[in-house]
Backbone as numpy.savetxt, mean C-alpha at the origin, in Angstrom:
# Nx Ny Nz CAx CAy CAz Cx Cy Cz
-1.02 -12.62 3.30 -2.04 -12.64 2.29 -2.32 -11.92 1.07
-2.61 -12.71 -0.17 -2.69 -11.76 -1.19 -4.23 -11.30 -1.73
-4.44 -10.56 -2.89 -5.95 -10.21 -3.14 -6.50 -11.00 -3.48
-6.15 -12.16 -3.84 -6.69 -12.72 -4.14 -7.51 -14.20 -2.84
-6.71 -13.92 -1.45 -6.92 -14.51 -0.31 -8.22 -13.56 0.37
-7.81 -12.23 0.41 -8.59 -11.17 0.64 -9.93 -11.11 0.52
-9.97 -11.50 -1.28 -10.93 -11.52 -1.57 -12.18 -12.50 -1.09
-11.59 -13.55 -1.29 -11.91 -14.50 -0.81 -12.27 -14.90 0.29
-11.80 -14.17 1.57 -12.36 -13.88 3.26 -13.69 -12.88 3.33
-13.73 -12.26 2.75 -14.05 -11.45 1.91 -15.82 -11.74 1.68
-15.26 -12.26 0.33 -16.68 -13.40 -0.04 -17.60 -14.04 1.14
-16.63 -14.82 1.73 -17.15 -15.90 2.51 -18.11 -15.03 3.57
-17.23 -14.09 4.02 -18.15 -12.98 5.75 -19.15 -12.47 4.96
-19.54 -11.85 4.09 -20.41 -11.90 3.04 -21.45 -12.40 2.03
-22.10 -13.34 2.83 -22.32 -14.30 1.38 -24.00 -13.72 0.81
-24.22 -12.95 1.15 -24.89 -11.89 0.07 -24.43 -11.12 -1.06
-23.60 -10.81 -1.57 -22.81 -10.34 -1.78 -22.31 -12.07 -3.24
-21.73 -11.55 -4.25 -21.59 -12.05 -5.43 -19.67 -12.39 -5.32
-19.34 -13.38 -5.75 -17.90 -13.20 -5.44 -16.95 -12.00 -6.50
-17.85 -11.81 -7.81 -17.42 -11.05 -8.17 -17.60 -9.52 -8.02
-18.72 -8.87 -6.99 -18.85 -8.40 -6.93 -17.55 -7.66 -5.90
-17.49 -8.69 -5.06 -16.53 -8.26 -4.11 -14.97 -8.19 -4.97
-15.04 -8.91 -5.68 -13.62 -8.44 -6.60 -13.54 -6.76 -7.41
-15.10 -7.00 -7.74 -14.85 -5.72 -8.42 -14.65 -4.41 -7.23
-15.03 -4.31 -6.08 -15.01 -3.34 -4.80 -13.36 -3.51 -4.21
-13.04 -4.42 -4.24 -11.51 -4.38 -3.92 -10.81 -3.73 -4.72
-11.03 -4.36 -6.22 -10.15 -3.95 -7.46 -9.83 -2.43 -7.27
-11.59 -1.80 -6.99 -11.70 -0.27 -7.37 -11.34 0.56 -5.78
-10.91 -0.32 -5.01 -10.41 0.54 -3.45 -9.30 0.52 -3.54
-7.82 -0.71 -4.09 -7.06 -0.40 -4.65 -6.44 0.84 -6.04
-7.32 0.51 -6.53 -7.20 1.88 -7.99 -7.64 3.01 -7.27
-8.90 3.36 -6.46 -8.49 4.71 -6.22 -7.44 5.11 -5.01
-6.99 4.56 -4.44 -5.80 4.81 -3.58 -4.21 4.68 -4.36
-4.30 3.84 -5.48 -2.54 3.93 -6.39 -3.31 5.34 -7.18
-4.19 5.82 -7.46 -4.65 6.97 -8.65 -4.50 8.43 -7.93
-4.97 8.40 -6.36 -4.47 9.16 -4.73 -3.10 8.96 -4.90
-2.64 8.18 -5.03 -1.05 8.41 -4.54 -0.36 9.38 -6.15
-0.58 8.43 -7.27 -0.15 9.32 -8.42 -0.26 10.61 -8.49
-1.36 11.05 -7.83 -1.59 12.37 -8.15 -0.44 13.64 -6.94
-0.09 12.40 -5.76 0.62 13.04 -4.90 -0.43 13.78 -3.90
-1.20 12.80 -3.59 -2.42 13.25 -2.75 -1.92 12.18 -1.40
-2.68 12.30 0.00 -2.33 11.69 0.76 -3.40 10.64 1.20
-3.28 9.52 1.59 -4.57 8.36 2.09 -4.73 8.24 3.17
-5.78 8.79 4.32 -6.25 8.36 5.30 -7.38 7.17 5.60
-6.79 6.35 6.18 -7.53 5.17 6.71 -7.98 5.28 7.66
-9.11 5.86 8.57 -8.93 6.10 10.30 -9.25 4.37 10.75
-7.89 4.65 12.33 -7.97 3.20 12.23 -7.07 2.10 12.10
-6.51 2.30 10.67 -5.85 1.52 9.72 -4.25 2.08 9.80
-4.30 3.49 8.93 -2.96 3.86 8.79 -3.13 4.93 7.49
-1.92 5.52 7.20 -2.09 6.21 6.65 -1.12 6.20 4.94
-1.52 6.22 3.50 -0.78 6.10 2.23 -0.11 7.77 2.00
1.12 7.70 1.64 1.54 8.90 1.00 2.83 8.58 0.85
3.29 10.16 -0.17 4.03 9.94 -1.30 5.63 10.90 -1.17
6.63 10.03 -1.20 7.61 10.61 -0.57 8.59 11.16 -1.80
9.46 11.81 -1.32 10.24 12.06 -2.81 11.61 11.61 -2.06
12.26 10.88 -2.98 13.74 10.45 -2.62 14.34 11.42 -3.95
16.01 12.06 -3.72 16.52 12.98 -4.04 17.51 12.52 -4.94
17.99 13.19 -6.19 19.16 11.73 -6.92 20.09 12.08 -6.03
20.59 10.37 -6.26 22.09 10.60 -5.60 22.77 9.70 -6.66
24.37 9.45 -6.41 25.18 8.54 -7.13 25.30 7.51 -5.87
24.94 6.33 -6.85 25.21 4.80 -6.62 26.06 4.17 -6.94
26.25 2.95 -6.16 27.18 2.52 -6.70 27.21 0.67 -7.71
27.29 0.27 -8.67 26.85 -0.99 -9.10 27.66 -2.54 -8.07
26.73 -3.07 -7.96 27.47 -4.12 -6.61 28.25 -4.98 -7.73
27.61 -4.99 -9.26 29.13 -6.21 -9.44 30.40 -5.38 -9.56
30.55 -4.59 -10.55 31.96 -3.54 -10.86 32.25 -2.59 -9.53
31.30 -2.06 -9.17 31.39 -0.65 -7.73 31.70 0.72 -8.94
31.60 0.33 -10.07 31.26 1.70 -10.61 29.90 2.67 -10.31
30.53 3.44 -10.10 29.43 4.69 -9.39 28.45 5.13 -10.76
26.96 4.88 -10.58 26.15 4.79 -11.30 24.98 5.89 -10.85
24.32 7.22 -11.58 23.38 8.10 -11.08 22.28 7.07 -10.73
21.30 7.63 -10.15 20.70 6.87 -9.75 19.58 8.55 -9.48
18.71 8.65 -10.50 17.36 9.71 -10.59 16.86 9.97 -9.29
16.26 11.44 -9.58 15.01 11.53 -8.72 13.83 10.96 -9.12
12.92 9.94 -8.12 11.99 9.35 -7.77 10.73 9.81 -6.61
9.93 9.26 -6.79 8.78 8.75 -5.91 8.07 7.28 -5.51
8.08 7.60 -4.05 8.17 6.46 -3.54 7.16 6.03 -2.93
6.22 5.08 -2.56 4.71 5.37 -1.68 5.07 5.17 -0.16
5.00 5.47 0.49 4.94 5.08 2.01 3.60 5.46 2.97
3.52 4.14 4.34 2.40 4.05 5.12 3.26 3.89 6.07
2.00 4.83 6.82 2.51 5.26 8.76 1.37 4.04 8.77
1.27 3.09 9.80 0.37 2.17 10.41 -0.54 3.75 12.09
-1.78 3.43 11.55 -2.46 4.56 13.12 -2.07 3.91 14.00
-2.98 4.41 14.84 -2.70 4.00 16.49 -3.65 2.72 16.46
-4.36 2.57 16.28 -5.84 1.58 16.47 -4.97 -0.19 15.74
-4.63 -0.05 14.37 -3.23 -0.56 14.08 -2.79 -1.05 14.99
-1.32 -0.32 15.36 -0.37 -0.48 16.30 -0.90 -1.32 17.69
-1.95 -0.72 18.06 -2.46 -1.23 19.29 -3.25 -2.85 19.52
-3.41 -3.23 17.92 -4.24 -4.58 17.85 -2.76 -5.53 17.38
-1.69 -4.52 16.56 -0.70 -6.06 16.51 -0.01 -6.21 17.89
-0.09 -5.36 19.20 0.74 -4.90 20.13 0.37 -5.40 21.46
-1.35 -6.02 20.91 -1.98 -6.91 22.21 -1.28 -8.03 22.67
-1.58 -8.45 23.94 -1.18 -9.69 24.73 -1.85 -10.20 24.31
-2.89 -10.86 24.02 -3.92 -11.70 24.36 -3.63 -13.11 23.83
């Protein structure tokens, strides 16, 4: 599912809201999660999961074309860990 499909489904499930308002709500939630992660904060959504930031150390990589050693700088990457309720719903045999 892509963002526009999520907005469409939420708008259909909530006919009392305008689609533009649903779009603004979804964008605001995503922006707040992104901003929190950029600050290094952890975002936990009970029953869904937790977003956090992990640091990857600098390392020496290889250029796949030439095999030449290439320095890869330290970087931060987003990480998601699914919550218990989400894992259970994914693994039910209904």
